[in-house]
MARBA-3410 file (N, C-alpha, C, O; in Angstrom, 1 decimal):
256
102.5,69.5,218.9,103.0,68.8,217.7,103.1,69.8,216.6,102.1,70.1,216.0 ~ 104.3,70.4,216.2,104.4,71.3,215.1,104.2,70.7,213.8,104.3,69.4,213.7 ~ 103.8,71.5,212.8,103.7,70.9,211.4,105.0,70.5,210.9,105.1,69.4,210.3 ~ 106.1,71.3,211.1,107.4,71.0,210.6,108.4,71.3,211.7,108.1,72.1,212.6 ~ 109.6,70.8,211.6,110.6,71.2,212.6,111.2,72.5,212.3,111.0,73.1,211.2
112.0,73.1,213.2,112.5,74.4,213.1,113.4,74.7,211.9,113.3,75.7,211.3 ~ 114.2,73.7,211.6,115.1,73.8,210.5,114.4,73.9,209.1,115.0,74.5,208.2 ~ 113.2,73.4,209.0,112.5,73.4,207.8,111.4,74.5,207.7,110.6,74.6,206.7 ~ 111.4,75.4,208.7,110.4,76.5,208.7,110.8,77.5,207.6,112.0,77.8,207.4 ~ 109.8,78.0,206.9,110.1,78.9,205.8,109.1,80.1,206.0,108.1,80.0,206.6
109.4,81.2,205.3,108.5,82.3,205.3,107.3,82.0,204.4,107.5,81.8,203.2 ~ 106.1,81.9,205.0,104.9,81.5,204.3,104.0,82.7,204.0,103.4,83.2,205.0 ~ 103.9,83.1,202.8,103.0,84.3,202.5,101.6,84.0,202.8,100.8,85.0,203.0 ~ 101.2,82.8,202.8,99.7,82.5,203.1,99.4,82.3,204.5,98.2,82.1,204.9 ~ 100.4,82.3,205.4,100.2,82.0,206.8,100.2,83.1,207.8,100.6,83.0,208.9
99.8,84.3,207.3,99.8,85.5,208.1,98.8,85.4,209.3,98.9,86.1,210.3 ~ 97.9,84.5,209.2,96.9,84.3,210.3,97.4,83.4,211.4,96.7,83.2,212.4 ~ 98.6,82.8,211.3,99.0,81.9,212.3,99.2,82.4,213.6,98.8,81.9,214.6 ~ 99.9,83.6,213.7,100.2,84.2,215.0,98.9,84.6,215.8,98.8,84.2,216.9 ~ 98.0,85.3,215.2,96.7,85.6,215.9,95.9,84.3,216.2,95.2,84.2,217.2
96.1,83.3,215.3,95.4,82.0,215.5,95.9,81.3,216.8,95.1,80.8,217.6 ~ 97.2,81.3,216.9,97.8,80.7,218.1,97.4,81.4,219.4,97.1,80.8,220.4 ~ 97.5,82.8,219.3,97.1,83.6,220.5,95.6,83.3,220.9,95.4,83.0,222.0 ~ 94.7,83.3,219.9,93.3,83.1,220.2,93.1,81.7,220.7,92.2,81.4,221.5 ~ 93.8,80.7,220.1,93.6,79.3,220.5,94.0,79.1,221.9,93.4,78.3,222.6
95.1,79.8,222.4,95.5,79.7,223.7,94.5,80.3,224.7,94.4,79.8,225.9 ~ 93.8,81.3,224.2,92.8,81.9,225.1,91.6,81.0,225.3,90.9,81.0,226.4 ~ 91.3,80.1,224.4,90.1,79.2,224.5,90.4,77.8,224.7,89.5,76.9,224.8 ~ 91.7,77.5,225.0,92.1,76.0,225.1,91.5,75.3,226.2,91.3,74.1,226.2 ~ 91.1,76.0,227.3,90.6,75.4,228.5,89.1,75.6,228.6,88.5,75.4,229.6
88.4,75.9,227.5,87.0,76.1,227.4,86.3,74.9,226.8,87.0,74.0,226.4 ~ 85.0,75.0,226.6,84.2,74.0,226.0,84.4,74.0,224.5,84.0,73.0,223.8 ~ 85.0,75.0,223.9,85.1,75.1,222.5,86.1,74.1,221.9,87.3,74.0,222.4 ~ 85.7,73.4,220.9,86.6,72.3,220.3,87.0,72.8,218.9,86.5,73.8,218.4 ~ 88.0,72.2,218.3,88.4,72.5,217.0,87.3,72.4,216.0,87.2,73.2,215.0
86.3,71.5,216.1,85.2,71.4,215.2,84.3,72.6,215.3,83.8,73.1,214.3 ~ 84.1,73.1,216.6,83.4,74.4,216.7,84.0,75.5,216.0,83.3,76.3,215.3 ~ 85.3,75.6,216.0,86.1,76.7,215.4,85.9,76.5,213.8,85.7,77.5,213.1 ~ 85.9,75.3,213.4,85.7,75.0,211.9,84.4,75.5,211.5,84.2,76.2,210.4 ~ 83.3,75.2,212.3,82.0,75.7,212.0,81.9,77.2,212.0,81.2,77.8,211.1
82.6,77.9,212.9,82.6,79.3,213.0,83.2,79.9,211.7,82.7,80.9,211.2 ~ 84.4,79.4,211.2,84.9,79.9,210.0,84.0,79.7,208.8,84.0,80.5,207.9 ~ 83.3,78.6,208.9,82.3,78.4,207.8,81.2,79.5,207.8,80.8,79.9,206.7 ~ 80.7,79.8,209.0,79.7,80.9,209.1,80.3,82.2,208.7,79.6,83.0,208.0 ~ 81.5,82.5,209.0,82.2,83.7,208.6,82.3,83.8,207.1,82.0,84.8,206.5
82.6,82.6,206.5,82.6,82.6,205.0,81.3,82.9,204.4,81.2,83.6,203.4 ~ 80.2,82.4,204.9,78.9,82.6,204.4,78.5,84.1,204.6,77.8,84.7,203.7 ~ 78.8,84.7,205.7,78.6,86.1,205.9,79.3,86.9,204.8,78.8,87.9,204.3 ~ 80.5,86.5,204.5,81.4,87.2,203.5,80.7,87.1,202.1,80.7,88.1,201.4 ~ 80.2,85.9,201.8,79.5,85.8,200.5,78.3,86.8,200.5,78.1,87.4,199.4
77.5,86.9,201.6,76.4,87.8,201.6,76.9,89.3,201.4,76.3,90.1,200.8 ~ 78.0,89.6,202.1,78.6,90.9,202.0,78.9,91.3,200.6,78.7,92.4,200.1 ~ 79.5,90.3,199.8,79.8,90.6,198.4,78.5,90.8,197.6,78.4,91.7,196.8 ~ 77.5,90.0,197.9,76.2,90.0,197.2,75.5,91.4,197.4,74.9,91.9,196.4 ~ 75.7,92.0,198.5,75.0,93.3,198.8,76.0,94.5,198.6,75.7,95.6,199.1
77.1,94.3,198.0,78.1,95.3,197.6,78.9,95.9,198.8,79.4,97.0,198.8 ~ 78.9,95.2,199.9,79.8,95.6,201.1,81.2,95.1,200.9,81.6,94.1,201.6 ~ 81.9,95.6,199.9,83.2,95.0,199.5,84.3,95.1,200.6,85.1,94.2,200.8 ~ 84.3,96.3,201.3,85.3,96.4,202.4,85.0,95.4,203.5,85.9,94.8,204.0 ~ 83.7,95.2,203.9,83.4,94.2,204.9,83.7,92.8,204.4,84.2,92.0,205.1
83.5,92.6,203.1,83.8,91.3,202.5,85.3,91.0,202.6,85.8,89.9,202.9 ~ 86.1,92.0,202.3,87.6,91.9,202.3,88.0,91.6,203.7,88.9,90.7,203.9 ~ 87.4,92.2,204.7,87.7,91.9,206.1,87.3,90.5,206.5,88.0,89.8,207.2 ~ 86.2,90.1,206.0,85.7,88.7,206.2,86.6,87.7,205.7,86.8,86.6,206.3 ~ 87.2,87.9,204.5,88.1,86.9,203.9,89.4,86.8,204.8,89.9,85.7,205.0
89.9,87.9,205.3,91.1,87.9,206.2,90.7,87.2,207.5,91.5,86.4,208.0 ~ 89.6,87.6,208.1,89.1,86.9,209.3,88.9,85.4,209.2,89.3,84.7,210.0 ~ 88.4,85.1,208.0,88.2,83.6,207.7,89.5,82.9,207.7,89.6,81.8,208.2 ~ 90.5,83.5,207.1,91.9,82.9,207.1,92.4,82.7,208.5,93.0,81.7,208.8 ~ 92.2,83.7,209.4,92.7,83.6,210.7,92.0,82.5,211.5,92.6,81.6,212.1
90.7,82.5,211.4,89.9,81.5,212.2,90.1,80.1,211.6,90.1,79.1,212.3 ~ 90.4,80.0,210.3,90.7,78.8,209.6,91.9,78.1,210.2,92.0,76.9,210.2 ~ 92.9,79.0,210.6,94.1,78.4,211.1,93.9,78.0,212.6,94.7,77.3,213.1 ~ 92.9,78.5,213.2,92.7,78.2,214.7,92.3,76.8,215.0,92.8,76.3,216.0 ~ 91.5,76.2,214.1,91.1,74.8,214.5,92.3,73.8,214.6,92.3,73.0,215.5
93.2,73.9,213.6,94.4,73.1,213.7,95.3,73.4,214.9,95.8,72.5,215.5 ~ 95.4,74.7,215.1,96.2,75.1,216.3,95.7,74.7,217.6,96.4,74.2,218.5 ~ 94.3,74.8,217.7,93.7,74.3,219.0,93.8,72.8,219.1,94.1,72.4,220.3 ~ 93.7,72.1,218.0,93.9,70.6,218.1,95.4,70.3,218.5,95.6,69.4,219.3 ~ 96.3,71.1,218.0,97.7,70.8,218.4,98.0,71.2,219.8,98.7,70.5,220.5
97.5,72.3,220.3,97.7,72.8,221.6,97.1,71.8,222.6,97.7,71.4,223.6 ~ 95.9,71.3,222.3,95.3,70.3,223.2,95.6,68.9,222.9,95.1,67.9,223.5 ~ 96.5,68.7,222.0,96.9,67.3,221.6,95.7,66.4,221.2,95.6,65.3,221.7 ~ 94.9,67.0,220.4,93.6,66.3,220.0,93.4,66.3,218.5,92.4,66.8,218.1 ~ 94.4,65.8,217.8,94.2,65.8,216.3,93.0,64.9,215.9,92.8,63.9,216.6
92.4,65.2,214.8,91.3,64.3,214.3,91.2,64.4,212.8,91.5,65.5,212.2 ~ 90.8,63.3,212.2,90.6,63.3,210.8,89.3,64.0,210.4,89.2,64.6,209.4 ~ 88.3,63.9,211.3,87.1,64.5,211.1,87.2,66.0,211.0,86.7,66.7,210.0 ~ 88.0,66.6,211.8,88.3,68.1,211.8,89.0,68.4,210.5,88.7,69.5,209.9 ~ 90.0,67.6,210.2,90.8,67.9,209.0,90.0,67.9,207.7,90.1,68.8,206.9
89.2,66.8,207.6,88.4,66.7,206.4,87.3,67.8,206.3,87.0,68.4,205.3 ~ 86.6,68.1,207.5,85.6,69.1,207.5,86.2,70.5,207.1,85.5,71.2,206.4 ~ 87.3,70.8,207.6,88.0,72.0,207.3,88.2,72.1,205.8,87.9,73.2,205.2 ~ 88.7,71.1,205.2,89.0,71.1,203.7,87.7,71.2,202.9,87.6,71.8,201.9 ~ 86.7,70.5,203.4,85.4,70.5,202.7,84.8,71.9,202.7,84.3,72.4,201.7
84.8,72.6,203.9,84.4,73.9,204.0,85.1,74.9,203.1,84.6,75.7,202.4 ~ 86.5,74.7,203.0,87.3,75.5,202.2,86.9,75.4,200.7,86.7,76.4,200.0 ~ 86.7,74.2,200.2,86.3,74.0,198.8,84.9,74.6,198.5,84.8,75.3,197.5 ~ 84.0,74.4,199.4,82.6,74.9,199.2,82.6,76.4,199.2,82.0,77.1,198.4 ~ 83.3,77.0,200.2,83.4,78.5,200.3,84.1,79.1,199.1,83.7,80.1,198.6
85.2,78.5,198.7,85.8,79.0,197.5,84.9,79.0,196.3,84.9,80.0,195.5 ~ 84.1,78.0,196.1,83.1,78.0,195.0,82.1,79.1,195.2,81.7,79.7,194.2 ~ 81.6,79.3,196.4,80.6,80.3,196.7,81.2,81.7,196.4,80.5,82.6,195.9 ~ 82.4,81.9,196.9,83.1,83.2,196.7,83.1,83.5,195.2,82.8,84.6,194.7 ~ 83.6,82.5,194.4,83.7,82.8,193.0,82.4,82.9,192.3,82.3,83.8,191.4
81.4,82.2,192.6,80.1,82.3,192.0,79.4,83.6,192.3,78.9,84.2,191.3 ~ 79.5,84.1,193.5,78.9,85.4,193.8,79.7,86.6,193.1,79.1,87.6,192.7 ~ 81.0,86.4,193.0,81.9,87.4,192.3,81.5,87.4,190.8,81.5,88.4,190.2 ~ 81.3,86.2,190.3,81.0,86.1,188.9,79.6,86.8,188.6,79.4,87.5,187.7 ~ 78.7,86.6,189.5,77.3,87.2,189.4,77.4,88.7,189.5,76.8,89.4,188.7
78.2,89.2,190.5,78.3,90.7,190.7,79.0,91.4,189.6,78.8,92.5,189.3 ~ 80.0,90.7,188.9,80.8,91.3,187.9,80.3,91.0,186.5,81.0,91.3,185.5 ~ 79.1,90.3,186.4,78.5,90.0,185.1,79.4,89.1,184.2,79.4,89.3,183.0 ~ 80.2,88.3,184.9,81.1,87.3,184.1,80.3,86.0,184.0,79.8,85.5,185.0 ~ 80.3,85.4,182.8,79.6,84.1,182.7,80.0,83.1,183.7,81.2,83.0,184.1
79.0,82.3,184.2,79.2,81.3,185.2,80.3,80.3,184.8,81.1,79.9,185.6 ~ 80.4,80.0,183.5,81.4,79.0,183.1,82.8,79.5,183.3,83.7,78.7,183.6 ~ 83.0,80.8,183.1,84.3,81.4,183.4,84.6,81.4,184.9,85.7,81.1,185.4 ~ 83.5,81.6,185.7,83.7,81.5,187.2,84.0,80.1,187.6,84.9,80.0,188.5 ~ 83.4,79.1,187.0,83.8,77.7,187.3,85.2,77.4,187.0,85.9,76.7,187.7
85.7,77.9,185.8,87.1,77.8,185.4,88.0,78.4,186.5,89.0,77.8,186.9 ~ 87.6,79.6,187.0,88.4,80.3,188.0,88.5,79.4,189.3,89.5,79.4,189.9 ~ 87.3,78.8,189.6,87.3,78.0,190.8,88.2,76.8,190.7,89.0,76.5,191.6 ~ 88.2,76.2,189.5,89.1,75.0,189.2,90.6,75.5,189.3,91.4,74.8,189.8 ~ 90.8,76.7,188.8,92.2,77.2,188.8,92.7,77.5,190.3,93.8,77.1,190.6
91.8,78.0,191.1,92.1,78.3,192.5,92.4,77.0,193.2,93.3,76.9,194.0 ~ 91.6,76.0,193.0,91.8,74.7,193.6,93.1,74.0,193.1,93.8,73.4,194.0 ~ 93.4,74.2,191.9,94.7,73.6,191.4,95.9,74.3,192.0,96.9,73.7,192.4 ~ 95.8,75.6,192.2,96.9,76.4,192.8,97.1,75.9,194.2,98.2,75.7,194.6 ~ 96.0,75.9,195.0,96.1,75.4,196.4,96.6,74.0,196.5,97.3,73.7,197.4
96.2,73.1,195.5,96.6,71.7,195.6,98.1,71.6,195.3,98.8,70.8,196.0 ~ 98.7,72.4,194.5,100.1,72.4,194.2,100.9,72.8,195.5,101.8,72.1,195.9 ~ 100.4,73.8,196.1,101.0,74.3,197.4,100.9,73.2,198.4,101.9,72.8,199.1 ~ 99.7,72.6,198.6,99.5,71.5,199.6,100.3,70.3,199.3,100.8,69.6,200.2 ~ 100.5,70.0,198.0,101.2,68.8,197.6,102.7,68.9,198.1,103.2,67.9,198.7
103.3,70.0,197.8,104.7,70.2,198.3,104.8,70.3,199.8,105.8,69.8,200.4 ~ 103.8,71.0,200.4,103.9,71.2,201.8,103.7,69.9,202.6,104.4,69.6,203.6 ~ 102.8,69.0,202.1,102.6,67.7,202.8,103.9,66.9,202.6,104.2,66.2,203.6 ~ 104.5,66.9,201.5,105.8,66.2,201.3,106.8,66.7,202.3,107.5,65.9,202.9 ~ 106.9,68.1,202.5,107.8,68.6,203.4,107.5,68.2,204.9,108.4,67.8,205.6
106.2,68.2,205.2,105.9,67.7,206.6,106.2,66.3,206.8,106.6,65.9,208.0 ~ 106.1,65.4,205.8,106.4,64.0,206.0,107.9,63.8,206.1,108.4,62.8,206.6 ~ 108.7,64.7,205.6,110.2,64.6,205.7,110.7,65.3,207.0,111.8,65.1,207.3 ~ 109.8,66.0,207.7,110.2,66.7,208.9,110.2,65.8,210.1,109.3,65.0,210.3 ~ 111.2,65.9,210.9,111.3,65.1,212.1,110.2,65.5,213.1,110.3,66.7,213.6
109.3,64.6,213.5,108.3,65.0,214.4,107.2,65.9,213.9,106.5,66.5,214.6 ~ 107.1,66.0,212.5,106.1,66.9,211.9,104.7,66.3,212.0,104.6,65.1,212.3 ~ 103.8,67.1,211.7,102.4,66.7,211.6,102.1,65.9,210.4,102.3,66.4,209.2 ~ 101.7,64.6,210.5,101.5,63.8,209.4,100.0,63.4,209.3,99.7,62.4,208.6 ~ 99.1,64.2,209.9,97.7,63.9,209.7,97.3,64.0,208.2,96.5,63.1,207.8
97.8,64.9,207.5,97.6,65.0,206.0,98.5,64.0,205.4,99.7,63.8,205.8 ~ 98.0,63.3,204.3,98.8,62.3,203.6,99.1,62.8,202.2,98.4,63.6,201.6 ~ 100.2,62.3,201.6,100.6,62.6,200.2,99.6,61.9,199.3,99.2,62.5,198.3 ~ 99.3,60.7,199.6,98.3,59.9,198.7,97.2,59.4,199.7,97.5,58.8,200.7 ~ 96.0,59.6,199.3,94.9,59.2,200.2,93.9,58.4,199.3,93.2,59.0,198.4
93.8,57.1,199.5,92.9,56.3,198.7,91.8,55.6,199.5,90.8,55.2,198.9 ~ 92.0,55.6,200.8,91.0,54.9,201.7,90.9,55.7,203.0,91.9,56.3,203.4 ~ 89.8,55.6,203.7,89.7,56.3,205.0,90.7,55.8,206.0,91.0,54.6,206.1 ~ 91.3,56.8,206.7,92.2,56.4,207.8,91.5,55.8,209.0,90.3,56.0,209.1 ~ 92.3,55.2,209.8,91.7,54.7,211.1,91.5,55.9,212.0,92.4,56.7,212.3
90.3,56.0,212.5,89.9,57.2,213.3,90.7,57.2,214.6,91.1,56.2,215.2 ~ 90.9,58.5,215.1,91.5,58.6,216.4,90.5,58.3,217.5,89.3,58.2,217.2 ~ 91.0,58.0,218.7,90.0,57.5,219.8,88.9,58.5,220.1,87.9,58.2,220.5 ~ 89.2,59.8,219.8,88.2,60.9,220.2,87.1,61.1,219.1,86.3,61.9,219.3 ~ 87.2,60.3,218.0,86.2,60.5,216.9,85.6,59.2,216.5,86.1,58.1,216.8
84.5,59.3,215.7,83.8,58.2,215.2,84.4,57.8,213.8,84.6,58.6,213.0 ~ 84.6,56.4,213.7,85.1,55.9,212.4,84.0,56.2,211.3,84.4,56.4,210.2 ~ 82.8,56.1,211.7,81.7,56.3,210.7,81.8,57.7,210.1,81.6,58.0,209.0 ~ 82.0,58.7,211.1,82.0,60.1,210.7,83.3,60.3,209.8,83.2,61.0,208.8 ~ 84.4,59.7,210.1,85.6,59.9,209.3,85.3,59.3,207.9,85.8,59.9,206.9
84.7,58.2,207.8,84.4,57.5,206.5,83.6,58.4,205.6,83.9,58.6,204.4 ~ 82.5,59.0,206.2,81.6,59.9,205.4,82.3,61.1,205.0,82.3,61.5,203.8 ~ 83.1,61.8,205.9,83.8,63.0,205.5,84.9,62.7,204.5,85.2,63.5,203.7 ~ 85.5,61.6,204.6,86.6,61.2,203.7,86.0,61.1,202.3,86.6,61.5,201.3 ~ 84.8,60.5,202.1,84.2,60.3,200.8,83.9,61.7,200.2,84.2,61.9,199.0
83.4,62.6,201.0,83.1,63.9,200.5,84.4,64.6,200.1,84.5,65.2,199.0 ~ 85.4,64.5,201.0,86.7,65.1,200.7,87.4,64.6,199.4,87.9,65.3,198.6 ~ 87.3,63.3,199.3,87.9,62.6,198.1,87.2,63.1,196.8,87.8,63.3,195.8 ~ 85.8,63.2,196.9,85.1,63.7,195.7,85.5,65.1,195.3,85.6,65.4,194.1 ~ 85.7,66.0,196.3,86.1,67.4,196.1,87.5,67.6,195.6,87.8,68.5,194.9
88.4,66.7,196.1,89.9,67.0,196.0,90.6,66.0,195.1,91.7,66.4,194.6 ~ 90.1,64.8,195.0,90.9,63.8,194.2,91.2,64.2,192.8,92.3,64.0,192.4 ~ 90.3,64.8,192.0,90.6,65.2,190.7,91.8,66.2,190.6,92.7,66.1,189.7 ~ 91.9,67.1,191.6,92.9,68.1,191.6,94.2,67.4,192.1,95.3,67.7,191.5 ~ 94.1,66.5,193.0,95.3,65.8,193.5,95.9,65.0,192.4,97.2,65.0,192.2
95.1,64.3,191.6,95.5,63.5,190.5,96.2,64.3,189.5,97.3,63.9,189.0 ~ 95.7,65.4,189.1,96.2,66.3,188.1,97.6,66.9,188.5,98.5,66.9,187.7 ~ 97.7,67.4,189.7,98.9,67.9,190.2,100.0,66.8,190.2,101.2,67.1,189.9 ~ 99.6,65.6,190.6,100.5,64.5,190.7,101.1,64.2,189.3,102.3,63.9,189.1 ~ 100.3,64.3,188.3,100.7,64.1,186.9,101.8,65.2,186.5,102.7,64.9,185.7
101.6,66.4,187.0,102.6,67.4,186.7,103.9,67.1,187.3,105.0,67.4,186.6 ~ 104.0,66.6,188.5,105.2,66.4,189.2,105.2,65.1,190.0,105.2,65.1,191.2 ~ 105.1,64.0,189.3,104.9,62.7,190.0,106.1,62.2,190.8,106.0,61.3,191.7 ~ 107.3,62.8,190.6,108.5,62.3,191.3,108.8,63.2,192.5,109.8,62.9,193.2 ~ 108.0,64.2,192.8,108.4,65.1,193.8,108.4,64.4,195.2,109.2,64.8,196.1
107.5,63.5,195.4,107.5,62.8,196.7,108.8,62.0,197.1,109.0,61.6,198.2 ~ 109.6,61.8,196.0,110.9,61.1,196.3,112.0,62.0,196.8,113.1,61.5,197.2 ~ 111.7,63.3,196.7,112.8,64.3,197.1,113.0,64.2,198.6,112.1,64.1,199.4 ~ 114.3,64.2,199.0,114.6,64.1,200.4,114.3,65.4,201.2,113.9,65.4,202.3 ~ 114.5,66.6,200.5,114.2,67.8,201.2,113.8,68.9,200.2,114.5,69.1,199.2
112.8,69.7,200.5,112.4,70.8,199.7,113.0,72.1,200.4,112.7,72.3,201.5 ~ 113.8,72.8,199.7,114.5,74.0,200.3,113.5,75.1,200.7,112.4,75.2,200.1 ~ 113.8,75.9,201.7,113.0,76.9,202.2,112.6,77.9,201.2,111.4,78.4,201.1 ~ 113.6,78.3,200.3,113.3,79.3,199.3,112.2,78.9,198.3,111.4,79.7,197.9 ~ 112.2,77.6,198.0,111.2,77.1,197.1,109.8,77.1,197.8,108.8,77.5,197.1
109.7,76.7,199.0,108.4,76.7,199.7,107.9,78.1,199.9,106.7,78.3,199.9 ~ 108.8,79.1,200.1,108.3,80.4,200.2,107.7,80.9,198.9,106.6,81.6,198.9 ~ 108.3,80.6,197.8,107.8,81.0,196.5,106.4,80.3,196.3,105.4,80.9,195.9 ~ 106.3,79.0,196.6,105.1,78.2,196.4,104.0,78.8,197.3,102.8,78.6,196.9 ~ 104.3,79.4,198.4,103.3,79.8,199.3,102.4,80.9,198.8,101.3,81.1,199.4
102.7,81.5,197.7,101.8,82.5,197.1,100.6,81.8,196.5,99.6,82.4,196.1 ~ 100.6,80.4,196.4,99.5,79.6,196.0,98.7,79.1,197.2,97.6,78.4,197.0 ~ 99.1,79.4,198.4,98.4,79.0,199.6,97.0,79.7,199.7,96.9,80.8,199.2 ~ 96.0,79.1,200.3,94.7,79.6,200.4,94.7,81.0,201.1,94.0,81.9,200.7 ~ 95.5,81.1,202.1,95.5,82.4,202.8,95.9,83.6,201.9,95.3,84.6,202.0
96.9,83.3,201.1,97.4,84.4,200.2,96.4,84.6,199.1,96.2,85.8,198.7 ~ 95.8,83.6,198.6,94.7,83.7,197.6,93.6,84.6,198.1,93.1,85.5,197.4 ~ 93.1,84.3,199.3,92.1,85.1,199.9,92.5,86.5,200.2,91.7,87.5,200.1 ~ 93.8,86.7,200.6,94.3,88.1,200.8,94.2,88.9,199.5,93.8,90.1,199.5 ~ 94.7,88.3,198.4,94.6,88.9,197.1,93.2,89.3,196.7,92.9,90.4,196.2
92.3,88.3,197.0,90.8,88.6,196.7,90.3,89.7,197.5,89.6,90.6,197.0 ~ 90.7,89.7,198.8,90.3,90.8,199.7,90.8,92.2,199.3,90.0,93.1,199.3 ~ 92.0,92.2,198.8,92.6,93.5,198.4,91.8,94.0,197.1,91.5,95.2,197.1 ~ 91.6,93.1,196.2,90.9,93.5,195.0,89.4,93.9,195.3,88.9,94.9,194.6 ~ 88.8,93.2,196.2,87.4,93.6,196.6,87.4,95.0,197.2,86.6,95.9,196.9
88.4,95.2,198.1,88.4,96.5,198.9,88.7,97.7,198.0,88.3,98.8,198.2 ~ 89.5,97.4,196.9,89.8,98.5,195.9,88.7,98.6,194.8,88.8,99.5,194.0 ~ 87.7,97.8,194.9,86.6,97.9,193.9,87.0,97.2,192.6,86.3,97.5,191.6 ~ 87.9,96.3,192.6,88.4,95.7,191.4,87.7,94.3,191.2,88.3,93.4,190.8 ~ 86.5,94.2,191.6,85.8,92.9,191.5,85.8,92.3,190.1,85.8,91.1,190.0
85.7,93.2,189.1,85.7,92.7,187.7,87.0,92.0,187.3,87.0,91.2,186.3 ~ 88.0,92.2,188.0,89.3,91.6,187.7,89.7,90.3,188.4,90.6,89.6,188.0 ~ 88.9,90.0,189.4,89.2,88.8,190.2,89.2,87.5,189.5,90.2,86.8,189.5 ~ 88.2,87.2,188.7,88.1,86.0,188.0,89.2,85.9,186.9,89.9,84.9,186.8 ~ 89.3,86.9,186.1,90.4,86.9,185.1,91.8,86.7,185.7,92.6,86.0,185.2
92.0,87.4,186.8,93.3,87.3,187.5,93.6,85.9,187.9,94.7,85.4,187.6 ~ 92.7,85.2,188.6,93.0,83.9,189.1,93.1,82.8,188.0,93.8,81.8,188.2 ~ 92.5,83.1,186.9,92.7,82.2,185.7,94.1,82.3,185.2,94.8,81.4,185.0 ~ 94.5,83.6,185.0,95.9,83.9,184.5,96.9,83.4,185.5,98.0,82.9,185.1 ~ 96.6,83.6,186.8,97.6,83.3,187.9,98.0,81.8,187.9,99.0,81.4,188.4
97.1,81.0,187.3,97.3,79.5,187.3,98.5,79.1,186.4,99.1,78.1,186.7 ~ 98.9,79.9,185.4,100.0,79.6,184.5,101.3,79.5,185.3,102.3,79.0,184.7 ~ 101.4,80.1,186.5,102.6,80.0,187.3,102.9,78.6,187.7,104.0,78.3,188.1 ~ 101.9,77.7,187.7,102.1,76.3,188.0,103.2,75.7,187.2,104.1,75.0,187.8 ~ 103.3,76.0,185.9,104.3,75.5,185.1,105.7,76.0,185.4,106.7,75.3,185.3
105.7,77.3,185.9,107.0,77.9,186.3,107.5,77.2,187.6,108.7,76.8,187.7 ~ 106.6,77.0,188.6,106.9,76.4,189.8,107.4,74.9,189.7,108.4,74.5,190.2 ~ 106.6,74.2,188.9,107.0,72.8,188.7,108.3,72.7,187.9,109.1,71.8,188.2 ~ 108.5,73.6,186.9,109.8,73.7,186.2,110.9,74.0,187.1,112.0,73.3,187.0 ~ 110.8,74.9,188.0,111.8,75.2,189.0,112.2,74.0,189.8,113.4,73.7,190.1
111.2,73.2,190.3,111.4,72.1,191.1,112.2,71.0,190.3,113.2,70.5,190.8 ~ 111.8,70.8,189.1,112.5,69.8,188.3,113.9,70.1,187.9,114.8,69.3,187.8 ~ 114.1,71.4,187.7,115.5,71.9,187.3,116.4,72.0,188.4,117.6,71.6,188.3 ~ 116.0,72.5,189.6,116.9,72.8,190.6,116.8,72.0,191.9,117.7,72.0,192.8 ~ 115.8,71.2,192.0,115.6,70.4,193.3,115.5,68.9,192.9,114.4,68.5,192.4
116.5,68.2,193.1,116.5,66.8,192.7,116.4,65.9,194.0,116.4,64.6,193.8
END
C-alpha cells in the first residue's frame, strides 16, 4: 500500500532515507522483527545521538541523525510490505520523534551555552515546521487513489484499532500523541484552514514544502554539527520558521 499514487509522487528533500529503508525492510520482512521493534531501534539510535552531542562527538552525532532518519522510515515500510499497518506503530513513531527532537535541542542548547528558553522556542519552531509539511502531505495522501490513510487530517478521538493491535494501547498512545501534537496541529490549521478543501496539491509545491520535513531538518542539523557550527543550530531553526508565511502565502495565491 503506497502512501500516494504514482501521478502524485514528488521529489521529497526529506525522504532520502526511503530507498535504503525499503531495501533494509525487505531484508527483514520474513524475520521476527516487527515495525514496533524498528521504531524502538530508531529511538535508541536517537538517544545514542544525544549522548554523542553531549560528549562532543559531533561527526558521530551527525551520522546518528542521518541513520535515525533511515531507520525511522523503515517501520512504516515494513508495515506496508507485510500489510500490517497499525495505529500503535504510527503514534509511537510520532511520540518518539517529538521527544527526540526536544532532547536534541536541549542538549544542543546546553553545549552551545544558549538559554534553555531559546532552545524551547527552537523546539516549538521545529515542530511547527514539521506540522506544516505533514498537514499538506496528509491532505495529498487522502486525495490520492489508494493512498495510505492511516494518518488523518483531523484527529479528535482514538481510531478503531486494527485486528493485530490492542484498542487499549491505541487509546493510551493516542492521548500522548494528542498532547504532543494537537497544539501545533491547531495552530497550523489556523494559518491555512481551507487547505483541506483543495482537490490536488501540485508536485512543485510539495517539493518546496518538503524542506520542512523531519528528515531534511535532521540533515541540516547533522551538517551543522559535522562542521562544528553547533552554536548556529538553534538561531537557524528559529529564523527558518518564518518561511511558514511564505509557503502558506504561496498556497493561498496559486493553489485554489
